[in-house]
C-alpha positions in Angstrom: 14.1 11.1 2.2 13.2 14.7 2.8 11.5 15.1 -0.6 13.7 18.2 -1.2 13.5 17.6 -5.0 9.7 18.0 -4.9 9.6 20.9 -2.3 12.2 23.2 -3.9 12.5 21.7 -7.4 10.1 21.1 -10.2 6.8 21.7 -8.4 7.8 25.2 -7.4 9.4 26.3 -10.6 13.0 25.1 -10.0 15.2 23.3 -12.5 17.5 20.2 -12.5 20.5 20.5 -14.7 22.3 17.5 -16.1 25.9 18.4 -16.9 27.7 16.4 -19.7 30.4 14.1 -18.4 29.5 14.8 -14.8 29.8 12.1 -12.1 27.5 11.8 -9.1 28.3 9.5 -6.2 26.6 8.6 -2.9 29.0 7.7 -0.1 27.5 5.5 2.6 29.0 5.8 6.1 29.5 2.7 8.3 27.1 4.3 10.8 25.1 7.5 11.1 26.8 10.5 12.8 23.5 11.2 14.5 20.9 9.1 16.4 17.2 8.3 15.8 15.6 8.7 19.2 12.4 7.0 18.0 14.1 4.4 15.9 15.2 4.5 12.2 12.0 3.0 10.9 9.7 5.4 12.7 11.8 8.4 11.6 11.6 7.2 8.0 7.9 6.8 8.3 7.5 10.4 9.7 9.7 11.9 6.9 7.9 10.2 4.1 4.4 10.9 5.6 5.4 14.6 5.8 6.2 14.6 2.0 3.0 12.8 1.2 0.8 15.1 3.3 2.3 18.4 2.0 3.0 17.6 -1.6 1.2 14.5 -3.0 -2.5 15.7 -2.8 -4.9 12.9 -3.6 -2.1 10.6 -4.5 -1.0 10.4 -0.9 -3.6 7.5 -0.6 -1.3 5.4 -2.7 1.4 6.0 -0.2 -0.8 4.9 2.7 -1.9 1.8 0.8 1.7 0.7 0.7 2.6 2.0 4.1 -0.6 1.7 6.2 1.2 2.1 9.5 2.3 5.6 8.4 -1.3 6.8 9.0 -0.6 6.7 12.7 2.8 8.5 12.6 2.9 11.8 14.4 4.4 14.6 12.2 3.4 17.6 14.1 2.1 20.9 12.7 2.6 21.1 8.9 0.6 24.3 8.4 3.8 26.3 7.8 4.9 23.9 5.0 1.5 24.1 3.4 1.6 27.9 3.6 5.0 27.9 2.0 3.7 25.8 -0.9 0.9 28.3 -1.3 3.1 31.4 -1.1 5.5 30.0 -3.7 2.5 29.2 -5.9 3.8 25.7 -6.5 2.2 23.3 -8.9 0.1 20.4 -7.7 1.2 16.8 -7.9 -0.9 16.1 -10.9 1.2 18.7 -12.8 4.3 16.9 -11.7 3.0 13.6 -13.0 1.8 15.0 -16.3 4.9 17.2 -17.1 7.9 15.8 -15.2 7.3 12.1 -14.8 4.6 11.1 -17.4 6.1 7.6 -17.8 5.4 6.8 -14.2 2.9 3.9 -13.9 0.1 4.8 -11.4 -1.3 1.6 -10.0 -5.1 1.2 -10.2 -5.6 -0.1 -6.7 -8.3 -0.1 -4.1 -7.8 -0.6 -0.4 -10.5 -2.7 1.2 -11.6 -4.7 4.2 -13.2 -8.1 3.7 -15.5 -9.3 6.5 -18.4 -11.5 7.7 -20.4 -10.6 10.8 -17.7 -8.5 12.4 -14.9 -10.9 11.6 -12.3 -9.6 9.1 -10.0 -11.4 6.7 -6.6 -11.0 8.4 -3.1 -11.9 7.2 -2.2 -13.0 10.7 1.3 -11.8 10.0 1.8 -13.6 6.7 4.6 -16.0 5.8 3.8 -19.7 6.8 0.9 -18.6 8.9 -2.4 -19.1 7.0 -4.7 -16.2 6.4 -7.6 -16.4 8.8 -10.4 -14.4 10.5 -9.8 -12.0 13.3 -12.2 -9.6 15.1 -12.5 -6.4 13.0 -10.6 -3.6 14.8 -10.7 -0.8 12.2 -7.0 0.0 12.6 -5.9 -1.3 9.2 -2.7 -3.2 9.2 -3.2 -7.0 8.7 -6.9 -6.4 7.8 -6.4 -3.9 4.9 -6.1 -5.5 1.5 -4.8 -3.7 -1.6 -6.7 -4.9 -4.7 -4.7 -4.4 -7.9 -7.3 -4.8 -10.7 -4.9 -4.4 -13.6 -2.6 -7.2 -12.4 -5.3 -9.3 -10.6 -3.5 -9.3 -7.3 -4.7 -8.9 -3.7 -1.8 -7.6 -1.6 -0.3 -6.4 1.6 2.9 -4.5 0.9 4.9 -6.7 -1.6 3.1 -9.9 -0.6 0.2 -11.5 -2.4 -2.8 -13.6 -1.4 -2.0 -17.1 -2.5 -3.9 -20.3 -2.9 -2.0 -23.1 -1.1 -2.7 -26.7 0.1 -2.8 -25.4 3.7 -5.4 -22.7 2.8 -4.6 -19.1 2.0 -1.1 -17.7 2.5 0.4 -14.3 2.0 3.6 -14.8 0.0 6.0 -12.9 -2.2 4.2 -11.7 -5.4 5.3 -13.6 -8.5 4.5 -12.7 -12.1 2.5 -15.4 -13.7 1.6 -17.3 -10.5 -2.0 -18.3 -11.1 -2.4 -19.2 -7.4 -2.1 -15.4 -6.8 -4.7 -14.4 -9.4 -7.3 -12.8 -7.3 -9.8 -10.0 -8.1 -12.9 -8.4 -6.7 -16.1 -10.1 -7.9 -19.3 -8.1 -7.3 -21.5 -10.9 -8.4 -20.3 -13.3 -5.8 -19.4 -10.5 -3.3 -16.0 -12.1 -2.8 -12.3 -12.3 -3.8 -12.3 -14.5 -6.9 -9.5 -16.7 -8.4 -10.5 -17.1 -12.1 -7.8 -19.7 -12.8 -9.1 -22.2 -10.2 -12.7 -20.7 -10.5 -13.0 -20.4 -6.7 -13.7 -17.7 -4.1 -12.4 -17.2 -0.5 -14.4 -19.3 1.9 -14.5 -19.9 5.6 -13.5 -23.6 5.8 -13.7 -24.1 9.6 -15.8 -21.6 11.6 -14.6 -23.0 14.9 -10.9 -22.1 14.4 -11.7 -19.2 11.9 -9.8 -20.9 9.1 -10.1 -19.5 5.5 -9.5 -21.2 2.2 -11.1 -21.3 -1.2 -14.3 -23.0 -2.4 -17.6 -22.6 -4.2 -18.2 -19.0 -5.0 -22.0 -19.3 -4.3 -21.4 -20.7 -0.8 -20.7 -17.4 1.0 -20.9 -13.7 0.5 -18.5 -11.2 2.1 -18.9 -7.6 3.1 -16.2 -5.8 1.1 -15.7 -2.1 1.9 -13.3 0.5 0.6 -11.1 2.0 3.3 
């Protein structure tokens, strides 16, 4: 996505007309008529980061919370695009949200790291691999956790921290799954599951295993990213 609707559309005084009885289609080719020298995924990351940096203002942090790897994508010099936005006297992204898309839900999320003595809570890749501890590296990725206060979820991308028999897992988020009901608890300095009344706990320091247990047993250093 080039973000063309934001760049030359509403934010800069343009209009989008809906014609009665019109039909709009999108034809997908079997293959692209051009190549992606750096790979399709990397190209997509660059393009979306470009839109976020030029047009989304403070809301770009929500983009990075969902695509943390994009922070490291190289997009080159964007000063020309920023100057174009200034020259055209375009509205800011808050105006777009207030006037064009007021029904859009803005998630109330916080991006954090959770650690003890230099060891960070790490998804270890997710799936069937239990969440564990890994030396803090400060590069985000598996060690950044998105706390959704409104829905009581702790996530990475579309996967949620989940209480399981084998410990803590990172699994597909499911509405109503009480095993995924986690929130920040400032009293216990931990991630708290109110349904089970437990907090995340180091269950085996030797192999750096993490599960859940008594909230008063351990405190964690939780920092916003």
